[in-house]
N, C-alpha and C positions, 0 to 999 in steps of 0.2 A: 696395582691395576694390571690386568693381563695385557700383553703386547698387542693383541688383536683389537682390544677395546681402545687402547691409545691410538692405534693406527686409524681406526674408524673415526674417532673424534678429530684427529688431525686432518683427515680428508674433508670432513664437514667444515671445520674451521677454515681451511684453505679455500673451499668452495664459497663460503660466505665472504671472505676477503676478496676473492676474484669478482664476485657479484657486485660488491660495494664499489670496487674500482671501476667496473664496467658501467655501473649506474652513474657514477660521478662523471665519467667521460661522456656518457650519453647525454647527461644534463648539460654539459658544456656545448655539445654539438647542437642540441635542440633548443638551447635557451633563446637563441635569436630567431628560431624558425617558427614564424607565426602565420605562414602562408596557408590559406584554406584551399582545399580542392573545390573545383567548380565544374558545372556541366550545364548544358542547355536541354530544356525539355521540348520534345517534339510534339507539334500539334497533329493529331490524327484526323485524316479526312474520313476514314472508315475505322471505327473503334474495334478492339478485339472482342471475341466471345470469351467470357471469363470461365474457362474450364481447367486452368492450371497447366496447359500444355505449351503455350508460347509458339504456336504454329501459325498464327495469323500473319498476313503479309506486313502489317504495321510493325510487328515486333522484329521481323527479319530485316527491315530497312532502318531500324532504330539502333544506333550505336550504343554499346555499354558506356556507362558514365566513368568507368575507370576501375582499376583493381582494388580489392579489399586487402588490407595489410594486417598481418598477424599482430595481435596484442597479447595473447596467451597461447602457449607457455613462454614463447619468446616475443620480443617486440621489435617492430621495424623490419622484419624479414617477410618474404612472400608467404602467403597462406599455403598450406600443404595441398588444399583442394581449391580449384578455381571457382570464382563466383562472378557471373555476369548480371549486371543490374541495368535495366532499361526503364526509362520514364517517358510518359506521354500524357496528353490531355486532349479533351475536346470540350464542347460547350456545356457538357453536363458532368464530366468526371475527370479525376486525376488518376492515372493508371500507373501501376508498378508491376513490372515483370522481372522475376529473378530465376535464373538457372543456376542451381547448386550442383556443380559437377562433383562426383564422388567415385573414387577408384574402387570402392567396395560397397556397392549399393545394398547388398544383403545385410550390411552392418549398420545401416542408418537406424537411429533410435527414434521410433515413432509410436509412442504409447498413448498419446492424448489426442482425442478427437472432439471433445465437448467444447462448446462455446465458453470462453473465459476460463478454460482449465489452467491449472498451474503447470507451466511448461518447463520448469527446471529439469525434469528428467529427460527431456527430449532435445534432438536437433531442432533448430528453429532459426527464423529470420526475425529480427527486431528492427523497427523503423521509427524514427522521430521526424516530425515535420513541423517546423517553426513558420507557420503561415503568415504571421505578422512581422517576421524577421526582427523581433525585438531581442533575440538571443537570451531569453529568459523562460519563455513558455512554449509548449509544443503539444501536438497530438502524438500519441504512441500507438503503434499497431504491431502485432506479431502473429506469425503463423507457424505451424508445425507441419512436417511432411504428411501427417495423417489428416490434416485439414482443420485442426483446431484454430479458431480465431480468437484473438484477445485485443483489448484496447484500453487506453487510459488517457487521462489528462495530466500533463506535467506542468507544474508551476514552480517559480523561484529556483530555476536551475536544478531541478530534482529535489528541492526541499519539500515539495508536495507531489505525491504520486497517487492520483485518484483512480485506482484500478477498477472499482465497481462500475464506473461509467460505461455505458453501452452506446456506441455510435451505430448509425445505419450505414452499412457498406457490404460489398460482396468480396469474397475471396475463395479461391480453390487451390488445391495442391495435388500433385501426383508424383508417384515414385516410378522410375523407369530404369532402363539399363545404363543410363548416363549418370544417374543420381536422383535428384528430385527437383521439381520446379513449382513455382507458384505465381498466381496472378491476383492482383488486388485492383478493384475499381472503387474509388472513394468519391461518392457524390459531392459535388461542390456545395449542395445544400446541407451537407453534414459538417463541412469545414467553415470556420470563421476566418476571414482574410480581408486584406485591404486590396480592392481591385486596381488601385492606382499603382501598386508596387508589383513589378513583374518578377521579383526575386524572393524565394523562400529559403529558409534554413532547412537542411536535410542531412540525415545521417542514417547509416544502415550497419547492422552488426549481424554476423553469422556465427552460430554456435554449432560445432561438431562435437557432440557429447561424448562419443567413445574415446576421442582424443583429448577431451577437455580443452579444446582449441576455440579461441575467439578471434575473429578478424573483423576489421572495421574500415570504413571509407575515410572518415575524418576524425580529428582529435587524437592523433597518434602519440599519446603520452599516457603513462599509467597514472599520472596525477589528474587526468581528465576522465571522469566517469562518462559512460555512454549517455547518461541522463543529464550531463552538463551541457545544456543547449548552446551555451556560448562557444562550444568546441565544434559545432556542426559545420558542414560545408555549405556551399551556396548552389542552388539550382535556379536558373533564370529562363526567360522566354515565355513566362506565363502571362500572356496578354489577352485582353478581351474576356476575362472571366466574369461570369454572372451567376447569381443565385436565384433567379426567378423572383416571384413575389416574396419568397422567404417565409412561407407559412406552413407549419406542420400542425395538423389536428389529429389527435389520438383519442378517438372515442373508445370506451371499453364497457363491457357488460360483465358482471360477475354474479355468482350465486354462492351462498355460504350456508352450510348446514352445520350446526353445533349441538352437542348433547352433553349435559351434565349428568353423569351416571349416578352420582350420589343423591340427586333430587329427582331424577327421571324427567327433568325438563329438557326440552329440545326446541330449537328455533330454526326456521328456514327463511333466509333473507335474500332478496335480489337487489342489485345495485346497478345503476347506470351513471356514468360520469365521463369526463373527458379531461385530457391535458391538451394544451395548445401552446405553440411556440411561434412567435413572429419576429423575424429579423428586421428590426427597425432600420438599421444600417448594416453593411456587411459584417461589422464586428460587434454589433450591439443587439441583443435579443431580449424580447419580452416573453415571459412564460406564465401560463395560467393553469390552475388545476381546480376542478369543481368536483365535489363529492369524492374526494381522493380515496383510493383503495390500494392497500399494500399487501393483498393476500398472497402474492407470489414471493414475498421477501423471505430470504433464508433466515433460519433461527440462529441465535448466538451460540457459540461454544460455552458450555458450562464450566464454571471455575469456582473453587472454594477459596474464600478470602481469609487468610490467616494473618492479615495486617490490621492496623487500626484505621485504615483509610479506604475510601470507596474505590472500586475497580472501574476502569475505563473500557467501554464497549464501543466499537466503531459504528458509524452510520452505514446502513445497507440499503436505504430506500432510494429508488431511482430519482424521484423528483428533487430530493435534496442533494443528490450527488452531481446533478447537472451543473457544471461550472462551479463546483464546490471550492476549487483552488482559489478563486477570486476572493472568497470570504475569509481565507486563512490569514492569521495575524502573526507577524514576525516569524520566529523560528523556535516556537515553544514546544512543539510536539504535543503529546497528550498530558503533559504535566500541569498545564494551565491553558484552558481553551476559552477565550472570551465569548465566542459564539459556538455552541455545541448543538447542532441541529436535532439531535435525539431528544432534546428537551421539548420539542414541538411534536405533538401527536402521540406522545407516550407519557404515561404517568410514572411515578417513582418506582412502581413495582414492575414496569415494563409492559403494562396493559395498554391497548390502543385507545387513544382519545380521538374521536372522529374529527376530520378536517372538513369544514364546510367549503371553504374557498381559499386559494392562495395565489399570489401574484409575485413575479420575480422579474427584475431587470438586471441583466448581466452582460458584460462585454468589455471591449477595449476600444478606445477612441484616441487616436494619436498615441501619446505616451501615458494616457490615463487608463486605469482599470477600475470599473465601477460595478458594485453589486448591491442591489436593493431587494429586500424580501419582506412581504407582508402576508400574514396567515391569520385566518379566523377559524377558531376551533369551536366545536359544539359543546353545549352544556352536558355534563354527565351527572350521575348520582353523587359523585364525590368532588367534582370540579366545576367551577363556573365557566360560561363561555368566555373566551379570551381573544383579544387581538394582540398579535405579537409581530414585531418588526425588527429588521436588521439593516444597517447600511455599512458598507465597506468601500472606501475609496483609496486608491494609491496611485502614485505617479513615478514613472521612470525618469531619472535625470542622468542623461548620458547612458553609457553601457554598464556603469558600476554602481550607481546610487538608486535607491527606491525609498520614497517616503509615503506615509499614508495615515489613515485614521479609521476608527470603527465606532459604531454606535448601535446599541440594542435598546429596545423598549418593550416592557411587559414582563409579567411573572406568570408562567404557565401553570403554577400550582396554587394561585390565589387571585383575588380581584384587586390586590394592591398594586400601586404604581411602582415601577422599578426601571432604572436606566443604567447603562454602562457607557462610558466614554473612553477612548484610547487613541494614542498616536504611536507610531513606530517609524524607525528609519533603518535601512540596511545598506551595507557596502560590501561589494564582492569584486575581487580582482583575481585574475589568473597569472599575473606578472609580478607578484611580490618576490623579492630576492631573485629576480630574473624570470622564473617561469613557474612559480608556486602559487597555489590557491590559498586565499585568506578571505574569510567572511566575518563581518562585524555587524551586530544588531544591537539597537537600543530601543527600549519601549517603555510606555507608561500607561496605566489604566486606572479608572476611578468608577465606583458604583454609587448610585443614589437610590436608596430605598426608604420607604415610609418608616419602617421600624428601627432603622439604624442610622446613626449620624456620626461623622468623624471617624478617623482611623479606617478609611474605606478605599485605600489606594493600593496599587501593586505596580512595581517598576523593576527594571533590571537591564542587564547588558550581557552580551556573550561575544566571544571571539573564537573562531575555529580555524584550524590549519589542516584541511582534509587532503592529504597527499599520500603518495603510494608507499614509500619506504617509511617515512615518519608521519604520524598524524598527532594532532594535539588539539585540545579545546579547553576553555575555561568560561565560567559564567557565574553571575551573582544576581540575586533578586531578593526583593522584600515583598511579602504579601501580608498586608495588615489585617488585624483581627476582624474588622467589619467589612472587608472586601467580599462582596457576595453577588457574583454575576448570575442572576436568575435564569438567563438563557445561556449560561456557560458551564464550565466544569472546572472546579478547583478542589483538589483533594485535601489541601492542608493550608490553614490560615493562621495568622499571627506569628509568622516565621520569617527568618532570613535564611536563604539557602545559597551555599557556595559549592560549586562543582568543578572538578578538573579531571582531565584524561590525557594520557600520552600512550602512544602505541608505536611499535616498530615491527615490520614484517620483512625480514631479509629473505631473499630468494636463493635457492640452492640448486645447482645443476646436477641432480642425482635423482634417485628414486623419491626423494623428498622435494616437493616443488617449492615450498616456502615454510618458514617458521613464523609464529605469531606470538608477540609478547605485548602485554597491555597492563597499565596501572591506572585505576580510576579511584576517585574519592569524592564523597558527597557529605557535606556537613550542614546540619540544620540547627539553627538556634532560634530562641524566641526573639522578639523585637527588643528585648532587654539584653541580647547577646549571650544569654545563658544556654549552654549546649543542650539540645534535645536528642539529636541523632547524629552519629558519625559512622558512615559505612564506607569501607574500602573494598576493592575487588582487584586482586593481583592475578592476572593470568600468567603463571610462572612458566607455562609451556603450551604452545599451540602448534600442532603439526598438520600440514596439509600434504598428503602423499600425491605423487604423480597419478595415482589411480583414482584420486578424488575422495578417498577416505580421509576423515579428519578426527583429531583427538585434541581435547582441551582439558587442562588441569588448572584449577583456580583455588586461591585462598581468599577467604572473605571475613576479615575481622570487623566487628560491629560494636558500637556503644549505643545503648538506649537508656534514656532517662524518662521514667514514667512519673508524671505529676498526678495522674488519675489512674485508678484501677482499670485494667483492660480485660474485658470478658472475651477470651479468644474462642471459647466453645461454651455451650450451655452448661452451666455449673462449674466451669473452670475459669477462674479470674486470676490474672497475674497482678500481684500487689504493687503499690507504689514503691519504687526503689531505683537505684542506678545499676545497670546491667552491662557487663562486658563479656562478649563471647566470640568464639572463633569457629568458622565453618569451612568445609572443604568440598569442592565440587569436581566431578569428572564427567566428561561427556564424550561419547564416541558416535560419529555419524558416518555410515557407510555411503559409498558413492551412489548417487541417484541414477546413474547410467545403467545400472543393473536392474533386471525385472523385479528382484526382491531387494529392498533396502530397509535399514533399521536405524533408529536413533535411540541411544541408551544414555540415561542420565542417572547419576547417583550423587546425592549431596548429604553430608553428615556433619555432625558436630554439636556444639553447645547451642542452646536456644533459650534466651533469658536465663532463668535459674535452673534449667533442665537440659533436655536433649531432644533433638529432632532429626529423623532420618527421612529423606525424600527419595522416591523411586519413580522414574518415568521411563516408559518404553513405548515406542511407536514403530509398527511394522507396516510396510506397504508392499503390495504385490500388483504388478502391472503386466499381466501375461499378454495383453494385446491392446490395440487402440479401442476396443469395444468394451473392455472390462477393467475396472480399477477397484481394488479392495484395500482397506487400511483399518488398522485397529490401534488404539492408544489407551494406555492405562497410567494413571497418576495416583500415587499413594504417599501419605505423610503419616509417620508414626511419631507422635508427640508425647514425651514423658516429662511432666512437670511435677514439682512437689504438690501443686494444687490439684493435680489430676492427670490422668492419662486418657488419650483418645487417638483414634485413627481416622483419617479421611480417605475416601476413595472417589475417583472420577474415572469413568470408562466411556470410550467412544468407539463406535464401529461405523464405517462408511462403506457403501457399495454403490458405485457409479457405473451405469450401463449406458453406452453410447450406441444407438442403432445407426446413426449417421452423424455428421457434424451438425445437423439441424434438429435431431431428435435425441433427447437424452433423458435418463431417469435416474435421479439421485435419491439415495436412502441414507438417513443419518439417525443413528440410535445413540442416546446418551443416558448415563446413569450417574448419580452422585448420592452419597449417603447423608449429606446435609439436608437436602429436601426429601430424601428417601423415596425418590421417584425415578421412573424411567420415561424418557420422552422419545417419540418416534416422529421424524419429519420425512415424508416421502413426497417428491416433487418431480412431476413429468413436465418437460418443456418441449414444445414443438414450434420451431421457427418456420412458419408457413412461407415467409419471405422476410428478408431483413426489415425490421420495423413492425412486423406483424406476428405476434406471439400468442400462443395458446398454452395456458398453464392448468394443470390439475394438481392440487395440493391436499395431502392428508396429514393431519397431526393427531397424535394420541398421547395422553399422559396416563401412566399407571403408577399408583402409589401402594406402598406396603400396607397390607391389612391382614392381620392374623397370620403373619409369617409368610405371606405370599403377596405377589403384586397383582392388583386388581385395577381394571380400567376405571378412571374417574372422569376424564374429559376426552371428547372426540370432536374433530372438526374436519369437514370436507369442503373444499372450495374449488370453483372453476373460474377462470378469468380469460377473456379474449380481448386483446388490444390490437387495434388496426390503424397504423399510421397512414394518413393521407397527406401528400406533399403537394404544395402549390408554388 
């Protein structure tokens, strides 16, 4: 080996050893340091004008809550740029003012302006507010220097992150010679809280994208994610808070024109309905929807399924996203979902099933979290009218334990009766082995359906060790053959599944910020313990450069036992047999801080008894905050003894932001499985927070005679206007 190569390797090895020694010393220093930062919130006699400038007298007389401390690339040292955070409130709002000083304002990265934009490419401020001070659940808000606003609901210490949720609030940001600043006014009617408690959990994080620097107020440990609400600090002095009557009424009007070009049939329909939300107590809310309309909902990304199991598509409809975290069960992710709200109002092909009326009760009372949902759907040509209901109740025991239960009733696809029952328990601590995170979950479910009896349970347990240098997890579950949650999602039944994962991410003080190594394995057997699938994934090298560029190299051995033939493509059927194959994957992602970024993936190797090559490329160009362009292409070349075929999926997005309140998104998709091209064009005008006007155009073109011809068109208008009392 050349001397220069040996020297380079030696420097990297020494840097790793130095880092590990420093990390161990840091762990000893901080192991007993559990003190949280605290601050008092000032009551404003005269509130600020929300313009992003922080020039109002109330801000000038309000002291900052304390400095933010660097988390990345170093930890525990002062941030390279100062950040002043001020908090205030009055009888109607909770106010947050942030001055982000910057020694080079011309280098601030501000490319996103649209409401709910993905802010990973930008400088930004992120905020979590634990209004019930239960150290588990919180509201999340973020803003960019260009004025993009985003929010989410966090549950189970980051185990649930409901990003599609839209709250009603005001926020403005400005860039000036000192850096940038922002103001947020959160209506108390938007926040759930306990008025008898004058202390909330609070944390704030600043991202300086060009430096890839993060700084934070509380939770100064890399083992504590920003979304770990238990690591938030405390803000007090919030006395005399009120939410008024607590009634939001959202009437809406919509018009929908659709045309079937193949039959020359067209329809024009108008609709009037409303949503209403009434806060029974400060933490407990009733919701109602009548003649529900989802015209403004974004379309799903197209995917081609080359597996034997159904794909999971997330919920995007606003009514079901409100307080969705309360209904989530244990820590199962999308691999098994006892209650999957997309089963309501959509049939198996994804077409809409009209909802006549729906009612929902959600909230938190003392240590209890309660979610109740009841929906009545209309009769269609293929489905009967159905009543569908869900109940989810959980209780916090101390700061570490949660126990709960879930119940669902109804079958959205038939008039038969169907129920699901379940219980779960979770334990979380951040003081294992001194200062480490450990999560443990145990759960059990049972279904009861008219057509199936016996072998209808699912149960399992999991333990995870989500920490910075080392992380690990293990889980085991059994899903019996007749377990069939009609209002849930389960891709695989009649199986036992065992999973394990271990990862290590050493940090290096050089042009390489950190290395990433990971090994995971997933084994699936029948309930007779006969192996069906064994998949392993070894990330033999992951490199994150100080520039933000990333490279990952993976090896993926797989064992598949087919007991039934698998038709992977029309006319291509993989026969019953035992298969062992090896695949290799390489992925390169360039830093998002640049106006032009790319994500490149190549995966190759054996596939059953043949070969498969996968190619993925995604390019994004963000020349300004007013324009964002991206394109993505996925291709799979499959060569099997039973046949050869190629799949293609292409996507193009063009997002135009005229202002933070007026945006126009355009999304074009094509795939050769449906042999069609789909266009979704969506104009959103936020007249005022909570008052939205949408114009949506959808068109489908299918291949005919060697060219694409329009087959379906839809044009919709919708105006929703929130009235608050």
